[in-house]
Backbone atoms as SQL, in Angstrom:
CREATE TABLE atoms (id INTEGER PRIMARY KEY, chain TEXT, resi INTEGER, resn TEXT, atom TEXT, x REAL, y REAL, z REAL);
INSERT INTO atoms VALUES
  (1, 'A', 1, 'MET', 'N', 26.508, 5.131, -20.092),
  (2, 'A', 1, 'MET', 'CA', 25.485, 4.159, -20.245),
  (3, 'A', 1, 'MET', 'C', 26.023, 2.975, -19.627),
  (4, 'A', 2, 'HIS', 'N', 24.899, 2.080, -18.991),
  (5, 'A', 2, 'HIS', 'CA', 25.402, 0.809, -18.523),
  (6, 'A', 2, 'HIS', 'C', 25.632, -0.160, -19.608),
  (7, 'A', 3, 'TRP', 'N', 26.591, -1.029, -19.383),
  (8, 'A', 3, 'TRP', 'CA', 26.945, -1.984, -20.458),
  (9, 'A', 3, 'TRP', 'C', 25.726, -2.719, -20.721),
  (10, 'A', 4, 'ARG', 'N', 24.799, -3.117, -19.761),
  (11, 'A', 4, 'ARG', 'CA', 23.665, -4.012, -20.133),
  (12, 'A', 4, 'ARG', 'C', 22.737, -3.361, -21.057),
  (13, 'A', 5, 'ALA', 'N', 22.693, -1.957, -21.202),
  (14, 'A', 5, 'ALA', 'CA', 21.871, -1.346, -22.024),
  (15, 'A', 5, 'ALA', 'C', 21.991, -1.737, -23.649),
  (16, 'A', 6, 'PHE', 'N', 23.184, -2.261, -23.764),
  (17, 'A', 6, 'PHE', 'CA', 23.486, -2.677, -25.200),
  (18, 'A', 6, 'PHE', 'C', 22.834, -4.166, -25.610),
  (19, 'A', 7, 'LEU', 'N', 22.357, -4.795, -24.374),
  (20, 'A', 7, 'LEU', 'CA', 21.715, -6.045, -24.737),
  (21, 'A', 7, 'LEU', 'C', 20.254, -5.915, -24.982),
  (22, 'A', 8, 'ASP', 'N', 19.574, -6.816, -25.829),
  (23, 'A', 8, 'ASP', 'CA', 18.297, -6.642, -26.047),
  (24, 'A', 8, 'ASP', 'C', 17.352, -7.019, -24.893),
  (25, 'A', 9, 'SER', 'N', 16.246, -6.346, -24.723),
  (26, 'A', 9, 'SER', 'CA', 15.192, -6.695, -23.684),
  (27, 'A', 9, 'SER', 'C', 13.919, -6.145, -24.252),
  (28, 'A', 10, 'GLU', 'N', 12.885, -7.008, -23.739),
  (29, 'A', 10, 'GLU', 'CA', 11.612, -6.599, -24.148),
  (30, 'A', 10, 'GLU', 'C', 10.884, -5.829, -22.931),
  (31, 'A', 11, 'VAL', 'N', 11.541, -5.716, -21.915),
  (32, 'A', 11, 'VAL', 'CA', 10.905, -4.937, -20.789),
  (33, 'A', 11, 'VAL', 'C', 12.049, -3.939, -20.194),
  (34, 'A', 12, 'ILE', 'N', 11.384, -3.072, -19.495),
  (35, 'A', 12, 'ILE', 'CA', 12.217, -1.867, -18.814),
  (36, 'A', 12, 'ILE', 'C', 13.038, -2.716, -17.824),
  (37, 'A', 13, 'ARG', 'N', 14.339, -2.373, -17.610),
  (38, 'A', 13, 'ARG', 'CA', 15.173, -3.055, -16.608),
  (39, 'A', 13, 'ARG', 'C', 16.136, -1.964, -16.085),
  (40, 'A', 14, 'TYR', 'N', 16.866, -2.454, -15.023),
  (41, 'A', 14, 'TYR', 'CA', 17.922, -1.674, -14.386),
  (42, 'A', 14, 'TYR', 'C', 18.791, -0.949, -15.281),
  (43, 'A', 15, 'ALA', 'N', 19.366, -1.609, -16.359),
  (44, 'A', 15, 'ALA', 'CA', 20.314, -0.838, -17.177),
  (45, 'A', 15, 'ALA', 'C', 19.674, 0.396, -17.879),
  (46, 'A', 16, 'ASP', 'N', 18.225, 0.336, -18.122),
  (47, 'A', 16, 'ASP', 'CA', 17.656, 1.478, -18.704),
  (48, 'A', 16, 'ASP', 'C', 17.456, 2.611, -17.882),
  (49, 'A', 17, 'LEU', 'N', 17.652, 2.429, -16.571),
  (50, 'A', 17, 'LEU', 'CA', 17.408, 3.503, -15.417),
  (51, 'A', 17, 'LEU', 'C', 18.639, 3.845, -14.696),
  (52, 'A', 18, 'ALA', 'N', 19.716, 3.112, -14.860),
  (53, 'A', 18, 'ALA', 'CA', 20.993, 3.288, -13.885),
  (54, 'A', 18, 'ALA', 'C', 21.581, 4.700, -14.033),
  (55, 'A', 19, 'ASP', 'N', 21.462, 5.343, -15.105),
  (56, 'A', 19, 'ASP', 'CA', 21.845, 6.601, -15.145),
  (57, 'A', 19, 'ASP', 'C', 20.992, 7.871, -15.269),
  (58, 'A', 20, 'LYS', 'N', 19.655, 7.454, -15.049),
  (59, 'A', 20, 'LYS', 'CA', 18.648, 8.404, -15.247),
  (60, 'A', 20, 'LYS', 'C', 17.998, 8.943, -14.027),
  (61, 'A', 21, 'GLY', 'N', 18.269, 8.306, -12.826),
  (62, 'A', 21, 'GLY', 'CA', 17.429, 8.730, -11.641),
  (63, 'A', 21, 'GLY', 'C', 15.942, 8.325, -11.589),
  (64, 'A', 22, 'ASP', 'N', 15.219, 9.206, -11.095),
  (65, 'A', 22, 'ASP', 'CA', 13.677, 8.774, -10.807),
  (66, 'A', 22, 'ASP', 'C', 13.119, 9.043, -12.230),
  (67, 'A', 23, 'VAL', 'N', 12.075, 8.198, -12.598),
  (68, 'A', 23, 'VAL', 'CA', 11.371, 8.487, -13.850),
  (69, 'A', 23, 'VAL', 'C', 9.852, 8.105, -13.469),
  (70, 'A', 24, 'THR', 'N', 9.023, 9.224, -13.726),
  (71, 'A', 24, 'THR', 'CA', 7.764, 9.181, -13.312),
  (72, 'A', 24, 'THR', 'C', 6.870, 8.792, -14.562),
  (73, 'A', 25, 'LEU', 'N', 5.981, 7.699, -14.584),
  (74, 'A', 25, 'LEU', 'CA', 5.294, 7.363, -15.692),
  (75, 'A', 25, 'LEU', 'C', 3.729, 7.122, -15.223),
  (76, 'A', 26, 'THR', 'N', 2.896, 7.171, -16.315),
  (77, 'A', 26, 'THR', 'CA', 1.403, 6.856, -16.043),
  (78, 'A', 26, 'THR', 'C', 0.980, 5.462, -16.532),
  (79, 'A', 27, 'ILE', 'N', 0.504, 4.755, -15.689),
  (80, 'A', 27, 'ILE', 'CA', 0.070, 3.349, -15.966),
  (81, 'A', 27, 'ILE', 'C', -0.941, 3.281, -17.122),
  (82, 'A', 28, 'LYS', 'N', -0.765, 2.420, -18.177),
  (83, 'A', 28, 'LYS', 'CA', -1.786, 2.437, -19.157),
  (84, 'A', 28, 'LYS', 'C', -2.605, 0.973, -19.025),
  (85, 'A', 29, 'SER', 'N', -1.701, 0.008, -18.620),
  (86, 'A', 29, 'SER', 'CA', -2.414, -1.299, -18.425),
  (87, 'A', 29, 'SER', 'C', -1.468, -2.170, -17.540),
  (88, 'A', 30, 'VAL', 'N', -2.341, -3.218, -17.019),
  (89, 'A', 30, 'VAL', 'CA', -1.437, -4.137, -16.211),
  (90, 'A', 30, 'VAL', 'C', -2.097, -5.595, -16.762),
  (91, 'A', 31, 'LYS', 'N', -1.190, -6.489, -17.217),
  (92, 'A', 31, 'LYS', 'CA', -1.510, -7.760, -17.817),
  (93, 'A', 31, 'LYS', 'C', -0.666, -8.688, -17.328),
  (94, 'A', 32, 'ARG', 'N', -1.052, -10.056, -17.430),
  (95, 'A', 32, 'ARG', 'CA', -0.109, -11.067, -17.074),
  (96, 'A', 32, 'ARG', 'C', 0.786, -11.496, -18.261),
  (97, 'A', 33, 'GLY', 'N', 2.060, -11.754, -17.992),
  (98, 'A', 33, 'GLY', 'CA', 2.961, -12.093, -18.894),
  (99, 'A', 33, 'GLY', 'C', 4.193, -12.971, -18.383),
  (100, 'A', 34, 'LYS', 'N', 4.982, -13.257, -19.271),
  (101, 'A', 34, 'LYS', 'CA', 6.230, -14.079, -18.833),
  (102, 'A', 34, 'LYS', 'C', 7.465, -13.479, -19.207),
  (103, 'A', 35, 'VAL', 'N', 8.571, -13.631, -18.351),
  (104, 'A', 35, 'VAL', 'CA', 9.923, -13.259, -18.639),
  (105, 'A', 35, 'VAL', 'C', 10.777, -14.351, -18.695),
  (106, 'A', 36, 'THR', 'N', 11.811, -14.533, -19.725),
  (107, 'A', 36, 'THR', 'CA', 12.638, -15.729, -19.598),
  (108, 'A', 36, 'THR', 'C', 13.912, -15.123, -18.942),
  (109, 'A', 37, 'GLY', 'N', 14.524, -15.875, -17.993),
  (110, 'A', 37, 'GLY', 'CA', 15.664, -15.343, -17.243),
  (111, 'A', 37, 'GLY', 'C', 16.857, -15.974, -17.955),
  (112, 'A', 38, 'ARG', 'N', 17.998, -15.687, -17.097),
  (113, 'A', 38, 'ARG', 'CA', 19.333, -16.116, -17.663),
  (114, 'A', 38, 'ARG', 'C', 19.408, -17.469, -17.837),
  (115, 'A', 39, 'SER', 'N', 18.694, -18.337, -17.167),
  (116, 'A', 39, 'SER', 'CA', 18.849, -19.723, -17.247),
  (117, 'A', 39, 'SER', 'C', 17.776, -20.312, -18.309),
  (118, 'A', 40, 'ALA', 'N', 17.163, -19.458, -19.013),
  (119, 'A', 40, 'ALA', 'CA', 16.183, -19.871, -20.074),
  (120, 'A', 40, 'ALA', 'C', 14.880, -20.192, -19.536),
  (121, 'A', 41, 'LYS', 'N', 14.758, -20.016, -18.229),
  (122, 'A', 41, 'LYS', 'CA', 13.495, -20.437, -17.329),
  (123, 'A', 41, 'LYS', 'C', 12.528, -19.306, -17.433),
  (124, 'A', 42, 'SER', 'N', 11.201, -19.580, -17.784),
  (125, 'A', 42, 'SER', 'CA', 10.242, -18.454, -17.851),
  (126, 'A', 42, 'SER', 'C', 9.631, -18.350, -16.480),
  (127, 'A', 43, 'THR', 'N', 9.326, -17.177, -15.974),
  (128, 'A', 43, 'THR', 'CA', 8.582, -17.000, -14.941),
  (129, 'A', 43, 'THR', 'C', 7.373, -15.840, -15.157),
  (130, 'A', 44, 'SER', 'N', 6.303, -16.170, -14.463),
  (131, 'A', 44, 'SER', 'CA', 4.967, -15.254, -14.551),
  (132, 'A', 44, 'SER', 'C', 5.269, -14.001, -14.007),
  (133, 'A', 45, 'LYS', 'N', 4.988, -12.783, -14.682),
  (134, 'A', 45, 'LYS', 'CA', 5.090, -11.384, -14.082),
  (135, 'A', 45, 'LYS', 'C', 3.945, -10.773, -14.455),
  (136, 'A', 46, 'ALA', 'N', 3.679, -9.654, -13.694),
  (137, 'A', 46, 'ALA', 'CA', 2.651, -8.580, -14.197),
  (138, 'A', 46, 'ALA', 'C', 3.319, -7.675, -15.134),
  (139, 'A', 47, 'MET', 'N', 2.960, -7.486, -16.288),
  (140, 'A', 47, 'MET', 'CA', 3.635, -6.615, -17.187),
  (141, 'A', 47, 'MET', 'C', 2.754, -5.231, -17.145),
  (142, 'A', 48, 'ILE', 'N', 3.508, -4.190, -16.719),
  (143, 'A', 48, 'ILE', 'CA', 2.760, -2.824, -16.665),
  (144, 'A', 48, 'ILE', 'C', 3.195, -2.155, -17.714),
  (145, 'A', 49, 'SER', 'N', 2.252, -1.594, -18.659),
  (146, 'A', 49, 'SER', 'CA', 2.571, -0.636, -19.776),
  (147, 'A', 49, 'SER', 'C', 2.293, 0.714, -19.318),
  (148, 'A', 50, 'PHE', 'N', 2.984, 1.581, -19.812),
  (149, 'A', 50, 'PHE', 'CA', 2.912, 3.048, -19.440),
  (150, 'A', 50, 'PHE', 'C', 2.668, 3.857, -20.731),
  (151, 'A', 51, 'GLU', 'N', 2.017, 4.944, -20.608),
  (152, 'A', 51, 'GLU', 'CA', 1.611, 5.848, -21.554),
  (153, 'A', 51, 'GLU', 'C', 2.997, 6.460, -22.143),
  (154, 'A', 52, 'GLY', 'N', 3.240, 6.440, -23.296),
  (155, 'A', 52, 'GLY', 'CA', 4.368, 6.716, -23.942),
  (156, 'A', 52, 'GLY', 'C', 5.540, 5.982, -23.912),
  (157, 'A', 53, 'ALA', 'N', 5.581, 5.089, -23.355),
  (158, 'A', 53, 'ALA', 'CA', 6.643, 4.134, -23.193),
  (159, 'A', 53, 'ALA', 'C', 6.703, 2.974, -24.208),
  (160, 'A', 54, 'GLU', 'N', 7.881, 2.670, -24.682),
  (161, 'A', 54, 'GLU', 'CA', 7.905, 1.537, -25.645),
  (162, 'A', 54, 'GLU', 'C', 7.758, 0.106, -25.238),
  (163, 'A', 55, 'ARG', 'N', 8.332, -0.032, -23.916),
  (164, 'A', 55, 'ARG', 'CA', 8.366, -1.451, -23.420),
  (165, 'A', 55, 'ARG', 'C', 7.596, -1.341, -21.973),
  (166, 'A', 56, 'PRO', 'N', 7.053, -2.484, -21.596),
  (167, 'A', 56, 'PRO', 'CA', 6.428, -2.567, -20.224),
  (168, 'A', 56, 'PRO', 'C', 7.667, -2.915, -19.285),
  (169, 'A', 57, 'LEU', 'N', 7.084, -2.816, -18.090),
  (170, 'A', 57, 'LEU', 'CA', 7.910, -3.288, -16.794),
  (171, 'A', 57, 'LEU', 'C', 7.410, -4.641, -16.374),
  (172, 'A', 58, 'ALA', 'N', 8.249, -5.524, -16.124),
  (173, 'A', 58, 'ALA', 'CA', 7.845, -6.852, -15.731),
  (174, 'A', 58, 'ALA', 'C', 8.023, -6.679, -14.128),
  (175, 'A', 59, 'ALA', 'N', 6.934, -6.805, -13.689),
  (176, 'A', 59, 'ALA', 'CA', 6.785, -6.461, -12.084),
  (177, 'A', 59, 'ALA', 'C', 6.611, -7.809, -11.309),
  (178, 'A', 60, 'GLY', 'N', 7.440, -7.996, -10.292),
  (179, 'A', 60, 'GLY', 'CA', 7.202, -9.134, -9.390),
  (180, 'A', 60, 'GLY', 'C', 6.646, -8.564, -7.939),
  (181, 'A', 61, 'THR', 'N', 6.873, -9.419, -7.046),
  (182, 'A', 61, 'THR', 'CA', 6.195, -9.085, -5.705),
  (183, 'A', 61, 'THR', 'C', 6.593, -7.728, -5.053),
  (184, 'A', 62, 'ALA', 'N', 7.847, -7.250, -5.109),
  (185, 'A', 62, 'ALA', 'CA', 8.249, -6.016, -4.446),
  (186, 'A', 62, 'ALA', 'C', 7.522, -4.889, -5.243),
  (187, 'A', 63, 'ILE', 'N', 7.673, -4.783, -6.550),
  (188, 'A', 63, 'ILE', 'CA', 7.053, -3.719, -7.306),
  (189, 'A', 63, 'ILE', 'C', 5.514, -3.881, -7.192),
  (190, 'A', 64, 'LEU', 'N', 4.825, -4.959, -7.129),
  (191, 'A', 64, 'LEU', 'CA', 3.386, -4.938, -7.244),
  (192, 'A', 64, 'LEU', 'C', 2.920, -4.525, -5.944),
  (193, 'A', 65, 'SER', 'N', 3.557, -5.051, -4.687),
  (194, 'A', 65, 'SER', 'CA', 3.047, -4.571, -3.515),
  (195, 'A', 65, 'SER', 'C', 3.277, -3.131, -3.079),
  (196, 'A', 66, 'THR', 'N', 4.328, -2.615, -3.643),
  (197, 'A', 66, 'THR', 'CA', 4.624, -1.122, -3.461),
  (198, 'A', 66, 'THR', 'C', 3.307, -0.402, -4.191),
  (199, 'A', 67, 'ILE', 'N', 2.963, -0.690, -5.375),
  (200, 'A', 67, 'ILE', 'CA', 2.028, -0.061, -6.012),
  (201, 'A', 67, 'ILE', 'C', 0.601, -0.292, -5.325),
  (202, 'A', 68, 'ALA', 'N', 0.392, -1.466, -4.946),
  (203, 'A', 68, 'ALA', 'CA', -0.885, -1.861, -4.216),
  (204, 'A', 68, 'ALA', 'C', -1.007, -0.922, -2.995),
  (205, 'A', 69, 'ARG', 'N', 0.054, -0.704, -2.221),
  (206, 'A', 69, 'ARG', 'CA', 0.125, 0.271, -1.070),
  (207, 'A', 69, 'ARG', 'C', -0.205, 1.595, -1.490),
  (208, 'A', 70, 'LEU', 'N', 0.210, 2.051, -2.459),
  (209, 'A', 70, 'LEU', 'CA', -0.071, 3.452, -2.921),
  (210, 'A', 70, 'LEU', 'C', -1.599, 3.580, -3.574),
  (211, 'A', 71, 'TYR', 'N', -2.076, 2.723, -4.269),
  (212, 'A', 71, 'TYR', 'CA', -3.412, 2.808, -4.988),
  (213, 'A', 71, 'TYR', 'C', -4.503, 1.817, -4.548),
  (214, 'A', 72, 'SER', 'N', -4.212, 0.519, -4.379),
  (215, 'A', 72, 'SER', 'CA', -5.277, -0.355, -4.193),
  (216, 'A', 72, 'SER', 'C', -4.635, -1.919, -4.510),
  (217, 'A', 73, 'SER', 'N', -5.162, -2.884, -3.974),
  (218, 'A', 73, 'SER', 'CA', -4.805, -4.222, -4.472),
  (219, 'A', 73, 'SER', 'C', -5.436, -4.630, -5.772),
  (220, 'A', 74, 'ASP', 'N', -6.410, -3.785, -6.235),
  (221, 'A', 74, 'ASP', 'CA', -7.068, -4.120, -7.463),
  (222, 'A', 74, 'ASP', 'C', -6.399, -3.378, -8.632),
  (223, 'A', 75, 'THR', 'N', -5.674, -4.268, -9.445),
  (224, 'A', 75, 'THR', 'CA', -4.770, -3.684, -10.435),
  (225, 'A', 75, 'THR', 'C', -5.764, -2.774, -11.477),
  (226, 'A', 76, 'ARG', 'N', -6.940, -3.173, -11.479),
  (227, 'A', 76, 'ARG', 'CA', -7.726, -2.376, -12.626),
  (228, 'A', 76, 'ARG', 'C', -7.917, -0.902, -12.107),
  (229, 'A', 77, 'LYS', 'N', -7.655, -0.534, -10.672),
  (230, 'A', 77, 'LYS', 'CA', -7.642, 0.897, -10.315),
  (231, 'A', 77, 'LYS', 'C', -6.173, 1.506, -10.610),
  (232, 'A', 78, 'TRP', 'N', -5.200, 0.718, -11.085),
  (233, 'A', 78, 'TRP', 'CA', -3.898, 1.540, -11.319),
  (234, 'A', 78, 'TRP', 'C', -4.012, 2.183, -12.552),
  (235, 'A', 79, 'VAL', 'N', -4.920, 1.940, -13.325),
  (236, 'A', 79, 'VAL', 'CA', -4.764, 2.640, -14.864),
  (237, 'A', 79, 'VAL', 'C', -4.976, 4.080, -14.674),
  (238, 'A', 80, 'GLY', 'N', -4.004, 4.870, -15.258),
  (239, 'A', 80, 'GLY', 'CA', -4.195, 6.263, -15.255),
  (240, 'A', 80, 'GLY', 'C', -3.425, 6.781, -14.078),
  (241, 'A', 81, 'LYS', 'N', -2.976, 6.072, -12.997),
  (242, 'A', 81, 'LYS', 'CA', -2.282, 6.421, -11.919),
  (243, 'A', 81, 'LYS', 'C', -0.684, 6.607, -12.385),
  (244, 'A', 82, 'GLN', 'N', -0.046, 7.403, -11.578),
  (245, 'A', 82, 'GLN', 'CA', 1.310, 7.549, -11.771),
  (246, 'A', 82, 'GLN', 'C', 2.038, 6.908, -10.787),
  (247, 'A', 83, 'ILE', 'N', 3.255, 6.319, -11.306),
  (248, 'A', 83, 'ILE', 'CA', 4.375, 5.813, -10.256),
  (249, 'A', 83, 'ILE', 'C', 5.805, 6.221, -10.579),
  (250, 'A', 84, 'THR', 'N', 6.629, 6.351, -9.613),
  (251, 'A', 84, 'THR', 'CA', 8.075, 6.642, -10.026),
  (252, 'A', 84, 'THR', 'C', 8.949, 5.556, -9.826),
  (253, 'A', 85, 'ILE', 'N', 9.609, 5.087, -11.008),
  (254, 'A', 85, 'ILE', 'CA', 10.477, 4.002, -10.997),
  (255, 'A', 85, 'ILE', 'C', 11.944, 4.616, -10.817),
  (256, 'A', 86, 'TYR', 'N', 12.856, 3.635, -10.363),
  (257, 'A', 86, 'TYR', 'CA', 14.253, 4.066, -10.272),
  (258, 'A', 86, 'TYR', 'C', 15.093, 2.792, -10.347),
  (259, 'A', 87, 'ALA', 'N', 16.457, 2.785, -10.541),
  (260, 'A', 87, 'ALA', 'CA', 17.277, 1.780, -10.484),
  (261, 'A', 87, 'ALA', 'C', 17.781, 1.732, -9.050),
  (262, 'A', 88, 'ASP', 'N', 17.683, 0.604, -8.499),
  (263, 'A', 88, 'ASP', 'CA', 18.203, 0.309, -7.000),
  (264, 'A', 88, 'ASP', 'C', 19.406, -0.703, -7.308),
  (265, 'A', 89, 'HIS', 'N', 20.495, 0.050, -6.953),
  (266, 'A', 89, 'HIS', 'CA', 21.803, -0.552, -7.204),
  (267, 'A', 89, 'HIS', 'C', 22.089, -1.900, -6.246),
  (268, 'A', 90, 'ASP', 'N', 21.265, -1.967, -5.125),
  (269, 'A', 90, 'ASP', 'CA', 21.405, -2.896, -4.101),
  (270, 'A', 90, 'ASP', 'C', 20.760, -4.168, -4.208),
  (271, 'A', 91, 'VAL', 'N', 19.881, -4.466, -5.372),
  (272, 'A', 91, 'VAL', 'CA', 19.047, -5.551, -5.601),
  (273, 'A', 91, 'VAL', 'C', 19.914, -6.784, -5.684),
  (274, 'A', 92, 'MET', 'N', 19.711, -7.850, -5.126),
  (275, 'A', 92, 'MET', 'CA', 20.557, -9.131, -5.127),
  (276, 'A', 92, 'MET', 'C', 19.808, -10.184, -5.924),
  (277, 'A', 93, 'PHE', 'N', 20.450, -10.919, -6.691),
  (278, 'A', 93, 'PHE', 'CA', 20.011, -12.174, -7.421),
  (279, 'A', 93, 'PHE', 'C', 20.978, -13.273, -6.807),
  (280, 'A', 94, 'GLY', 'N', 20.400, -14.161, -5.849),
  (281, 'A', 94, 'GLY', 'CA', 21.411, -14.999, -5.289),
  (282, 'A', 94, 'GLY', 'C', 22.291, -14.384, -4.405),
  (283, 'A', 95, 'SER', 'N', 23.681, -14.671, -4.416),
  (284, 'A', 95, 'SER', 'CA', 24.638, -13.905, -3.731),
  (285, 'A', 95, 'SER', 'C', 25.286, -12.707, -4.458),
  (286, 'A', 96, 'GLU', 'N', 24.683, -12.538, -5.865),
  (287, 'A', 96, 'GLU', 'CA', 25.361, -11.589, -6.520),
  (288, 'A', 96, 'GLU', 'C', 24.534, -10.188, -6.534),
  (289, 'A', 97, 'LYS', 'N', 25.069, -9.042, -6.405),
  (290, 'A', 97, 'LYS', 'CA', 24.393, -7.847, -6.604),
  (291, 'A', 97, 'LYS', 'C', 24.377, -7.312, -8.038),
  (292, 'A', 98, 'VAL', 'N', 22.990, -7.418, -8.421),
  (293, 'A', 98, 'VAL', 'CA', 22.756, -7.207, -10.165),
  (294, 'A', 98, 'VAL', 'C', 22.074, -6.005, -10.213),
  (295, 'A', 99, 'GLY', 'N', 21.472, -5.320, -9.246),
  (296, 'A', 99, 'GLY', 'CA', 20.593, -4.060, -9.482),
  (297, 'A', 99, 'GLY', 'C', 19.337, -4.483, -9.960),
  (298, 'A', 100, 'GLY', 'N', 18.463, -3.625, -9.818),
  (299, 'A', 100, 'GLY', 'CA', 17.127, -4.029, -10.284),
  (300, 'A', 100, 'GLY', 'C', 16.068, -2.688, -10.347),
  (301, 'A', 101, 'VAL', 'N', 15.027, -2.634, -10.690),
  (302, 'A', 101, 'VAL', 'CA', 14.027, -1.563, -10.837),
  (303, 'A', 101, 'VAL', 'C', 13.121, -1.939, -9.759),
  (304, 'A', 102, 'ARG', 'N', 12.970, -0.582, -8.967),
  (305, 'A', 102, 'ARG', 'CA', 12.048, -0.498, -7.911),
  (306, 'A', 102, 'ARG', 'C', 11.058, 0.709, -8.148),
  (307, 'A', 103, 'VAL', 'N', 9.937, 0.789, -7.413),
  (308, 'A', 103, 'VAL', 'CA', 9.002, 1.737, -7.348),
  (309, 'A', 103, 'VAL', 'C', 9.119, 2.665, -6.023),
  (310, 'A', 104, 'ARG', 'N', 9.139, 3.935, -6.085),
  (311, 'A', 104, 'ARG', 'CA', 9.117, 4.770, -4.931),
  (312, 'A', 104, 'ARG', 'C', 7.867, 4.607, -4.123),
  (313, 'A', 105, 'ASP', 'N', 7.966, 4.480, -2.905),
  (314, 'A', 105, 'ASP', 'CA', 6.839, 4.200, -2.125),
  (315, 'A', 105, 'ASP', 'C', 5.976, 5.661, -1.673),
  (316, 'A', 106, 'GLN', 'N', 5.859, 6.402, -2.748),
  (317, 'A', 106, 'GLN', 'CA', 4.949, 7.484, -2.472),
  (318, 'A', 106, 'GLN', 'C', 4.375, 7.913, -3.825),
  (319, 'A', 107, 'VAL', 'N', 3.073, 8.548, -3.990),
  (320, 'A', 107, 'VAL', 'CA', 2.658, 8.841, -5.049),
  (321, 'A', 107, 'VAL', 'C', 3.345, 10.089, -5.444),
  (322, 'A', 108, 'PRO', 'N', 3.760, 10.263, -6.868),
  (323, 'A', 108, 'PRO', 'CA', 4.527, 11.351, -7.366),
  (324, 'A', 108, 'PRO', 'C', 3.665, 12.673, -7.218),
  (325, 'A', 109, 'LYS', 'N', 4.487, 13.768, -7.242),
  (326, 'A', 109, 'LYS', 'CA', 3.744, 14.956, -6.865),
  (327, 'A', 109, 'LYS', 'C', 3.416, 15.823, -8.049),
  (328, 'A', 110, 'VAL', 'N', 4.436, 16.141, -9.035),
  (329, 'A', 110, 'VAL', 'CA', 4.335, 16.880, -10.051),
  (330, 'A', 110, 'VAL', 'C', 4.901, 16.102, -11.241),
  (331, 'A', 111, 'SER', 'N', 4.062, 16.284, -12.450),
  (332, 'A', 111, 'SER', 'CA', 4.525, 15.383, -13.595),
  (333, 'A', 111, 'SER', 'C', 4.094, 16.394, -14.888),
  (334, 'A', 112, 'SER', 'N', 4.812, 16.244, -15.861),
  (335, 'A', 112, 'SER', 'CA', 4.555, 16.845, -17.221),
  (336, 'A', 112, 'SER', 'C', 3.378, 16.142, -17.985),
  (337, 'A', 113, 'PRO', 'N', 2.850, 16.609, -18.927),
  (338, 'A', 113, 'PRO', 'CA', 1.864, 15.936, -19.803),
  (339, 'A', 113, 'PRO', 'C', 2.320, 14.699, -20.463),
  (340, 'A', 114, 'SER', 'N', 3.602, 14.472, -20.568),
  (341, 'A', 114, 'SER', 'CA', 4.106, 13.401, -21.285),
  (342, 'A', 114, 'SER', 'C', 4.157, 12.178, -20.410),
  (343, 'A', 115, 'GLY', 'N', 3.977, 12.412, -18.909),
  (344, 'A', 115, 'GLY', 'CA', 3.985, 11.498, -18.065),
  (345, 'A', 115, 'GLY', 'C', 5.475, 11.179, -17.320),
  (346, 'A', 116, 'GLN', 'N', 6.351, 12.128, -17.731),
  (347, 'A', 116, 'GLN', 'CA', 7.688, 12.096, -17.398),
  (348, 'A', 116, 'GLN', 'C', 7.728, 13.137, -16.255),
  (349, 'A', 117, 'LYS', 'N', 8.303, 12.843, -15.002),
  (350, 'A', 117, 'LYS', 'CA', 8.370, 13.790, -13.841),
  (351, 'A', 117, 'LYS', 'C', 9.296, 15.048, -14.224),
  (352, 'A', 118, 'GLU', 'N', 8.855, 16.055, -14.062),
  (353, 'A', 118, 'GLU', 'CA', 9.605, 17.542, -14.333),
  (354, 'A', 118, 'GLU', 'C', 10.917, 17.502, -13.511),
  (355, 'A', 119, 'THR', 'N', 11.962, 17.891, -14.248),
  (356, 'A', 119, 'THR', 'CA', 13.184, 17.887, -13.501),
  (357, 'A', 119, 'THR', 'C', 13.757, 19.329, -13.746),
  (358, 'A', 120, 'ALA', 'N', 14.584, 19.924, -12.854),
  (359, 'A', 120, 'ALA', 'CA', 15.099, 21.325, -12.964),
  (360, 'A', 120, 'ALA', 'C', 16.415, 21.334, -13.799);
């Protein structure tokens, strides 16, 4: 388990996915929200909630533009659609490699009724 998983978070983050591989989820809603960073500065993000998930994903430009390429630039059309998220170990914050959450640039193929991708 990644050490950051022991720290509280209101959103899905890199540490939650670092050891899991791809996770396919069904979008329940997309709303505007705020996330407070390390420096206690708040930034606006899209908060994407998923069927069966306890916490939303705080999405910035990289995630939002990937989902828009898959489904539409209209976020209302994303509800009920599936995306696959994963931990990208190469995401940088300034000059530091911190890892981050990314969305696969393809529509998921097979999923179970719970919304999570079937694995062998």
